[in-house]
C-alpha positions in Angstrom: -19.6 46.2 6.7 -20.9 42.8 5.6 -19.3 39.5 6.5 -18.7 37.1 3.6 -19.2 33.4 4.0 -16.1 31.2 4.0 -15.4 27.5 4.8 -12.3 26.2 6.5 -11.0 23.9 3.9 -7.5 23.8 5.4 -8.7 22.4 8.7 -10.9 19.9 7.0 -8.0 18.6 4.9 -5.9 18.4 8.1 -8.4 16.1 9.6 -8.8 14.1 6.4 -5.2 13.7 5.3 -3.2 14.1 8.5 -5.2 13.2 11.5 -7.4 10.4 10.2 -5.0 9.5 7.3 -8.0 8.6 5.1 -6.2 8.7 1.8 -3.5 6.4 2.9 -5.8 3.9 4.8 -8.5 3.7 2.2 -6.0 3.8 -0.6 -5.0 0.3 0.6 -8.5 -1.1 0.1 -9.9 -2.5 -3.1 -12.9 -0.2 -3.1 -11.1 3.1 -3.0 -7.6 2.3 -4.4 -8.2 4.3 -7.5 -8.9 7.6 -5.7 -5.7 9.6 -5.3 -4.9 12.6 -3.2 -5.4 15.0 -6.1 -8.9 13.7 -6.7 -9.8 14.2 -3.1 -8.4 17.8 -3.1 -10.2 18.6 -6.3 -13.4 17.3 -4.8 -12.9 19.5 -1.7 -12.1 22.5 -3.8 -15.3 22.1 -5.8 -17.4 21.7 -2.7 -15.9 24.9 -1.3 -16.8 26.7 -4.5 -20.3 25.4 -4.5 -20.8 26.4 -0.8 -19.4 29.9 -1.1 -20.6 30.9 -4.5 -24.0 29.1 -4.9 -25.4 28.0 -1.5 -24.4 30.9 0.7 -26.1 33.6 -1.3 -29.5 31.8 -0.9 -29.3 31.4 2.9 -30.6 34.8 4.0 -33.1 34.9 1.1 -34.6 31.6 2.2 -34.8 32.8 5.7 -36.7 36.0 4.8 -39.0 34.6 2.0 -39.8 31.2 3.5 -42.0 28.7 1.6 -45.5 29.1 0.2 -48.3 26.6 -0.1 -51.1 26.8 -2.7 -54.6 25.3 -2.5 -53.5 22.2 -4.4 -51.0 21.3 -1.8 -47.9 22.4 -3.8 -45.0 24.2 -2.1 -43.0 26.9 -3.7 -39.4 27.3 -2.3 -37.6 30.6 -2.0 -35.8 32.4 -4.8 -32.6 30.7 -5.9 -33.4 27.3 -4.4 -34.2 25.7 -7.8 -30.9 26.9 -9.2 -29.0 25.6 -6.2 -30.8 22.3 -6.4 -29.8 21.9 -10.0 -26.1 22.6 -9.1 -26.2 20.1 -6.3 -27.8 17.4 -8.4 -25.7 18.0 -11.5 -22.5 17.9 -9.4 -23.4 14.6 -7.8 -23.6 16.2 -4.4 -26.9 14.7 -3.2 -25.0 11.6 -2.0 -21.4 11.4 -3.2 -20.8 8.1 -1.3 -23.7 6.4 -3.1 -23.2 3.4 -5.5 -22.3 4.7 -9.0 -24.7 2.1 -10.4 -27.5 4.0 -8.7 -26.4 7.5 -9.7 -23.9 8.1 -6.9 -20.2 9.0 -7.2 -18.7 6.2 -5.1 -16.7 8.4 -2.8 -16.0 7.4 0.8 -18.6 8.4 3.4 -16.0 10.6 5.2 -15.7 12.7 2.0 -19.5 13.1 1.9 -19.5 14.2 5.5 -16.6 16.6 5.1 -18.1 18.3 2.1 -21.6 18.3 3.5 -20.3 20.4 6.4 -19.4 23.1 3.9 -22.9 23.0 2.4 -24.8 23.0 5.7 -22.7 25.9 7.0 -23.6 27.8 3.9 -27.4 27.1 3.8 -28.7 24.7 6.4 -32.4 25.0 5.5 -31.8 24.3 1.8 -29.6 21.3 2.6 -32.5 19.6 4.4 -34.0 18.7 0.9 -31.0 16.7 -0.5 -30.1 15.4 2.9 -33.4 13.7 3.4 -33.5 12.5 -0.2 -30.2 10.7 0.2 -31.4 9.1 3.4 -34.6 7.9 1.8 -32.7 6.6 -1.2 -30.5 4.5 1.1 -33.5 3.1 2.8 -35.1 2.1 -0.5 -31.8 0.6 -1.7 -31.5 -1.5 1.5 -35.1 -2.7 2.1 -37.1 -1.9 -1.0 -38.7 -4.5 -3.3 -36.7 -5.4 -6.4 -39.6 -4.3 -8.6 -39.0 -0.6 -7.8 -35.9 -0.1 -5.6 -33.3 0.5 -8.4 -35.5 3.1 -10.2 -36.5 4.9 -7.0 -33.0 4.9 -5.4 -31.4 6.2 -8.6 -34.0 9.0 -9.1 -33.4 10.0 -5.5 -29.6 9.8 -5.5 -29.5 11.8 -8.8 -31.8 14.6 -7.5 -34.5 13.9 -10.0 -36.9 13.1 -7.1 -37.0 14.2 -3.5 -37.6 12.1 -0.4 -39.0 12.4 3.1 -39.4 10.4 6.3 -42.9 10.4 7.8 -43.0 9.4 11.5 -44.5 12.1 13.6 -48.3 12.4 14.2 -50.2 15.0 16.2 -50.5 13.9 19.8 -47.9 11.2 19.4 -44.8 13.3 19.0 -41.7 11.4 20.0 -43.8 8.4 21.1 -43.8 6.8 17.7 -45.6 3.7 19.0 -48.8 5.9 19.5 -49.1 6.5 15.7 -52.5 5.9 14.3 -52.0 6.0 10.5 -53.2 2.8 8.9 -52.6 0.9 5.7 -55.1 -1.5 4.2 -54.4 -3.9 1.3 -56.1 -2.6 -1.9 -59.0 -4.8 -3.0 -58.2 -3.9 -6.7 -54.4 -4.0 -7.0 -52.1 -6.7 -5.7 -49.2 -5.4 -3.6 -50.8 -2.0 -3.2 -51.9 -0.6 0.2 -54.3 2.3 0.8 -53.1 4.7 3.4 -55.1 6.9 5.7 -53.8 9.3 8.3 -51.9 12.5 8.9 -48.3 13.2 9.6 -46.8 16.4 10.9 -43.5 18.1 10.9 -42.4 16.5 7.7 -39.3 18.2 6.4 -39.3 18.6 2.6 -42.9 17.3 2.5 -43.3 19.1 -0.8 -41.3 21.4 -3.0 -40.7 22.6 -6.5 -37.1 21.3 -6.8 -37.7 17.8 -8.1 -40.3 16.1 -10.3 -41.6 13.7 -7.7 -41.5 13.3 -3.9 -41.2 9.9 -2.3 -42.5 9.6 1.3 -41.4 6.8 3.6 -44.4 6.4 5.9 -44.9 4.4 9.1 -48.4 3.0 9.3 -50.3 0.1 10.9 -51.7 -2.8 8.8 -54.9 -4.6 9.9 -54.7 -6.7 13.0 -51.3 -5.3 13.9 -50.6 -4.8 17.6 -50.3 -1.4 19.2 -46.9 0.1 19.9 -43.9 0.2 17.7 -44.0 -3.5 17.0 -47.1 -3.1 14.9 -45.7 -0.5 12.5 -44.8 -1.2 8.9 -43.0 1.1 6.4 -44.5 2.1 3.1 -43.2 3.9 0.0 -45.8 6.6 -0.9 -45.1 8.8 -3.9 -46.6 12.2 -4.6 -47.1 11.0 -8.2 -47.6 7.4 -9.0 -45.0 6.0 -11.4 -44.1 3.2 -13.7 -41.8 0.8 -11.8 -39.6 0.0 -14.8 -39.1 3.4 -16.4 -39.9 5.7 -13.6 -42.3 7.7 -15.8 -44.8 9.7 -13.7 -48.5 9.0 -13.8 -51.5 10.5 -11.9 -51.2 12.3 -8.6 -51.4 10.1 -5.6 -53.6 10.9 -2.5 -50.8 12.4 -0.4 -51.5 16.1 0.0 -49.8 18.8 2.0 -52.5 20.6 3.9 -50.2 23.0 5.9 -46.7 24.3 6.4 -45.3 25.3 9.8 -44.2 28.9 10.5 -41.1 28.2 12.5 -38.5 29.9 14.6 -35.8 29.1 12.0 -34.9 27.1 8.9 -37.6 29.0 7.1 -36.4 27.9 3.7 -37.2 24.3 4.6 -40.8 23.3 4.1 -42.0 21.6 7.3 -45.3 20.1 6.2 -48.5 18.5 7.5 -49.4 15.7 5.0 -52.9 14.1 4.8 -52.9 10.6 3.3 -56.1 9.4 1.7 -58.2 12.5 2.8 -58.9 13.6 -0.8 -58.8 10.4 -2.8 -57.0 7.0 -2.6 -53.4 7.2 -1.4 -51.4 4.3 -2.7 -48.4 2.9 -0.9 -46.0 -0.1 -1.4 -44.7 -2.1 1.5 -40.9 -1.7 2.2 -39.5 -5.0 3.4 -41.9 -7.1 5.6 -44.9 -6.2 7.6 -44.3 -5.0 11.2 -40.6 -4.4 10.7 -41.1 -0.7 10.0 -39.6 0.7 13.2 -36.4 -1.4 12.8 -36.0 -0.2 9.2 -36.8 3.4 10.1 -34.1 3.3 12.8 -31.6 2.8 10.0 -32.7 6.0 8.4 -33.0 7.8 11.8 -29.4 6.8 12.7 -28.2 8.3 9.5 -30.3 11.4 10.2 -28.9 11.7 13.7 -25.4 11.7 12.3 -26.5 14.3 9.8 -27.9 16.4 12.7 -24.6 16.1 14.6 -23.0 17.4 11.4 -25.5 20.3 11.3 -24.3 21.2 14.8 -20.7 21.1 13.6 -21.5 23.2 10.6 -23.3 25.8 12.8 -20.3 26.0 15.1 -18.0 26.3 12.0 -20.1 29.1 10.5 -20.3 30.9 13.8 -16.5 30.8 14.1 -15.7 31.8 10.5 -18.2 34.7 10.5 -17.0 35.9 13.9 -13.3 35.7 13.1 -13.8 37.8 9.9 -15.8 40.4 11.7 -13.3 40.6 14.6 -10.5 41.2 12.2 -12.3 44.2 10.6 -14.4 45.8 13.3 -12.5 48.7 14.8 -13.6 49.6 18.3 -11.8 51.0 21.4 -8.1 50.8 22.3 -6.0 48.1 24.0 -6.6 47.7 27.7 -4.3 50.1 29.6 -4.0 52.6 26.7 -5.5 56.0 26.5 -8.4 56.4 24.1 -7.3 58.2 21.0 -7.9 57.8 17.2 -4.3 56.7 16.8 -4.6 54.0 19.3 -7.9 52.5 18.1 -7.8 48.7 17.4 -9.9 46.0 15.9 -11.9 44.0 18.5 -9.5 41.1 17.8 -7.1 42.9 20.2 -9.5 42.6 23.2 -8.9 39.6 25.5 -12.5 38.6 26.0 -13.1 38.6 22.2 -10.1 36.4 21.8 -11.5 34.1 24.5 -14.8 33.8 22.6 -13.0 33.3 19.3 -10.9 30.6 20.8 -13.9 28.8 22.2 -15.5 29.0 18.8 -12.3 27.7 17.1 -11.8 24.8 19.5 -15.4 23.6 19.5 -15.8 23.8 15.7 -12.5 22.0 15.0 -13.0 19.2 17.6 -16.6 18.8 16.4 -15.4 18.5 12.8 -12.9 15.8 13.6 -15.4 13.8 15.8 -18.0 13.8 12.9 -15.5 12.9 10.3 -14.1 10.1 12.5 -17.6 8.7 12.9 -18.0 8.7 9.1 -14.6 7.1 8.6 -15.7 4.3 10.8 -18.5 3.6 8.3 -16.0 3.4 5.5 -13.8 1.1 7.5 -16.7 -1.2 8.3 -17.6 -1.5 4.6 -14.0 -2.2 3.5 -12.6 -4.5 6.2 -12.7 -8.3 5.9 -12.1 -8.7 9.6 -15.3 -9.5 11.4 -13.9 -8.5 14.8 -12.8 -5.1 13.5 -16.2 -4.6 11.9 -18.1 -5.5 15.1 -15.9 -3.2 17.1 -16.4 -0.3 14.8 -20.1 -0.8 14.5 -20.4 -1.0 18.3 -18.3 2.2 18.7 -20.5 4.0 16.2 -23.7 2.9 18.0 -22.3 4.2 21.3 -21.2 7.6 20.0 -24.1 8.5 17.8 -26.4 9.7 20.6 -23.5 11.5 22.3 -22.5 13.4 19.2 -26.1 14.2 18.1 -26.9 15.7 21.4 -23.6 17.3 22.5 -22.7 18.9 19.2 -26.1 20.4 18.7 -26.2 21.8 22.2 -22.8 23.3 21.6 -24.0 24.7 18.2 -26.6 26.7 20.0 -24.0 28.0 22.4 -21.6 28.8 19.6 -24.2 30.7 17.6 -25.1 32.7 20.6 -21.4 33.4 21.2 -21.1 34.6 17.6 -23.8 37.2 18.3 -21.8 38.2 21.4 -18.7 38.8 19.3 -20.6 41.0 16.9 -22.2 42.9 19.8 -25.4 44.8 19.0 -24.9 44.3 15.3 -25.1 40.5 15.8 -28.6 40.9 17.0 -29.7 42.4 13.7 -30.7 40.8 10.5 -28.1 42.9 8.7 -25.5 40.4 9.8 -25.7 36.6 9.4 -25.2 35.3 13.0 -28.7 36.0 14.4 -30.1 33.6 11.8 -27.6 30.9 13.0 -29.2 31.1 16.5 -32.7 30.6 15.1 -31.7 27.9 12.7 -29.6 26.0 15.2 -32.2 25.4 17.9 -34.1 22.8 15.9 -31.1 20.6 15.9 -31.5 19.7 19.6 -35.2 18.9 19.0 -35.6 16.8 15.9 -34.5 13.2 15.1 -35.1 12.5 18.8 -34.7 15.3 21.3 -31.4 15.6 23.0 -33.1 14.2 26.2 -34.1 11.2 24.2 -30.5 10.8 23.0 -29.4 10.8 26.6 -32.0 8.1 27.5 -30.8 6.0 24.5 -27.2 6.3 25.7 -27.9 5.4 29.3 -30.8 3.0 28.8 -29.5 1.1 25.7 -26.0 1.8 24.5 -24.4 1.6 28.0 -26.1 -1.7 28.6 -25.0 -3.4 25.4 -23.0 -6.5 26.3 -23.1 -5.5 30.0 -21.3 -2.2 29.3 -18.6 -3.6 27.0 -19.0 -0.8 24.4 -18.3 1.8 27.0 -15.5 -0.1 28.7 -13.8 -0.7 25.4 -13.9 3.0 24.6 -12.6 3.8 28.1 -9.7 1.4 27.6 -8.7 2.9 24.3 -8.9 6.4 25.8 -6.6 5.4 28.6 -4.1 4.1 26.0 -4.3 7.3 24.1 -3.6 9.3 27.3 -0.6 7.2 28.0 0.7 7.7 24.5 0.0 11.5 24.7 1.9 11.8 27.9 4.9 10.1 26.4 4.8 12.6 23.5 5.1 15.6 25.8 1.5 16.3 26.9 1.8 15.2 30.5 -0.2 18.0 32.1 -3.0 17.9 29.5 -3.4 14.1 29.7 -3.4 14.2 33.5 -6.4 16.6 33.4 -8.1 14.5 30.7 -7.4 11.4 32.8 -9.2 12.9 35.8 -12.2 13.7 33.7 -12.3 10.2 32.2 -12.0 8.7 35.7 -15.0 10.8 36.8 -16.9 9.7 33.7 -16.3 6.0 34.6 -17.3 6.6 38.2 -20.6 8.2 36.9 -21.3 5.1 34.8 -20.8 2.8 37.8 -22.9 5.1 40.1 -25.8 5.2 37.6 -25.6 1.4 37.1 -26.0 0.9 40.9 -28.9 3.4 41.1 -30.8 1.7 38.3 -29.8 -1.7 39.5 -31.3 -0.9 42.9 -34.6 -0.2 41.3 -34.6 3.6 41.2 -35.0 4.0 37.5 -36.2 7.6 37.7 -33.3 8.5 40.0 -30.9 7.2 37.3 -32.5 8.8 34.3 -32.8 12.2 36.0 -29.1 12.3 35.4 -29.0 11.0 31.8 -28.4 14.4 30.2 -25.6 15.5 32.5 -24.0 12.1 32.0 -24.2 12.5 28.2 -22.8 16.1 28.5 -19.9 14.8 30.6 -19.2 12.1 28.0 -19.4 14.6 25.1 -17.1 17.1 26.8 -14.5 14.4 27.4 -14.9 13.0 23.9 -14.1 16.4 22.3 -11.2 16.8 24.7 -9.8 13.5 23.3 -10.1 14.9 19.8 -8.2 18.0 20.8 -5.5 15.7 22.2 -5.3 13.6 19.1 -5.0 16.7 16.9 -2.3 18.1 19.1 -0.3 14.9 18.9 -0.5 14.9 15.1 0.4 18.5 14.9 3.4 18.2 17.3 4.8 15.4 15.2 4.7 17.6 12.1 6.1 20.6 14.0 8.9 18.4 15.3 9.6 17.3 11.8 10.2 20.9 10.7 6.8 21.8 9.2 5.7 25.0 10.9 2.3 26.6 10.2 -0.2 28.6 12.2 -2.7 25.7 11.7 -0.4 23.2 13.4 0.6 25.6 16.2 -3.0 26.3 16.7 -3.7 22.7 17.4 -1.4 22.8 20.4 -3.1 26.0 21.7 -6.5 24.3 21.1 -5.6 21.5 23.6 -4.3 23.9 26.2 -7.4 26.0 25.9 -9.7 23.0 25.9 -8.4 21.5 29.1 -8.3 24.8 30.9 -11.6 26.4 29.8 -14.0 23.6 28.5 -12.9 20.3 30.2 -13.8 21.5 33.7 -17.5 21.3 32.7 -17.1 17.5 32.6 -16.1 17.4 36.2 -19.0 19.6 37.1 -21.5 17.4 35.2 -20.0 14.4 37.0 -20.6 15.9 40.4 -24.2 16.5 39.4 -24.6 12.9 38.4 -22.9 11.5 41.5 -24.9 13.8 43.8 -27.8 11.4 43.7 -30.2 14.3 43.8 -33.7 13.4 42.6 -35.6 16.4 44.1 -37.3 17.2 40.8 -39.2 13.9 41.1 -40.9 14.9 44.4 -44.6 14.4 43.7 -45.8 17.7 45.2 -43.7 19.7 42.7 -45.6 21.1 39.7 -48.9 19.8 40.9 -52.0 22.0 40.6 -53.1 23.5 43.9 
């Protein structure tokens, strides 16, 4: 019995049309007024078809075959990847929200995120290639020199070229300021820099999917200070090219010298790239000198949203695979019945299996709405003329990005493991798809800033912006939503959510006092549990919002299983998942810092 891949287009459309009301709200803007409901639905249907028919079949193949590197530094991707790349590029799926003048489609960002979830659910490793290409294109579009940016951005958005981000170096890891790669002005060509150094863990560092690869590389120019303030950003192509036509020239001195053999995402080429080791490596400055880390954070923020979406996609795939399997797998009888052939049932009848399926359902659906809401904020920022609204939405996005990147990817690992549990022993075998989900999902908590780093960013930066105004504003809005929810018939659920939010606020005050008293270590020991409490509450608020929308439709006479399921989601969330927020809050407020005792972990 195999489990086919399916995406949940009905729930995605519920979030898009009913919960967030994207079509109505963006239809009132000049930028998106011409896009009607039928166009959106046709777009989603085409994305579903691509995910299920083209991308899903290459997922297991990519996992088993992996990537291969030849002596010339060229990477060969697994069977079927080239055909899939062509389908993604030809359909305009590399970056549907990109400017049509640069090869994009001009769709809202929330459409891009909603459809991207389908694709990542189908083949996460493959989607690393177009995902990074789109992020690189936006960087070039925003900061690149006029002499090359339109050509490069267009090639990337259209899938003719691929792109990467090159930060990490051996020994430096997450400490980007320790990077040693250098860039020296060429004595022969004005505007050209010669790069030397090595970058590791570069996703999509080479492949056979596109005609050229554009690396965005952090390096240090002469006389630049140490640390992140001394880093500049450079455009470094695999093949040099004509700035006007984009026509390719000779090969540049950026060579892949190794690919990692990883726990998962084997179809994604994770490369070590040597710059200038076997001949001159030309690069062109992006923006101004010593502004590289600021520019790169733009790309990293987009990447962190993308990784949060990967977490959502993993949870969705875990749920959809598990549900299909549970509907078909016959095993045992209902509790309390005698064991007989006539009384045998599918595992869907067993209470613990239903508990696991409900956990998968609630996590995947609330994660989806949280990610799409974040993307919708971006659309609203770009379409509003109200500066106060723009500032508020940008601040909210900054606050939530580290929470969602970390929390949704931690949950994804849990959900993939839960899917294996639903399958039982079969889930642990490669015959079925869920064991790959576990291996693929783990990297999400590691790259684009480990989840511990996200917690440090939340506590050390985002919570301090404007003396905590971003968090207090979110807190105030959440209280307003709880009041409205109680008035609509959700008194018990909002009361429980209110207690959790109260504990979250108390945690913030406690940590502020600890850090303010000079015990920085004592505060940051609790950064991760604080983030987890925040993330748990955040998804609880999504469950409440969805239940409120569903109840209004049910009260209006529209009765579907999807809508009734939203009410059940909220009940299940506050009973089974929300209590974790209280537990995390108790940890934070315990004040325990025993792990910082100096004698621990010391050599005898």
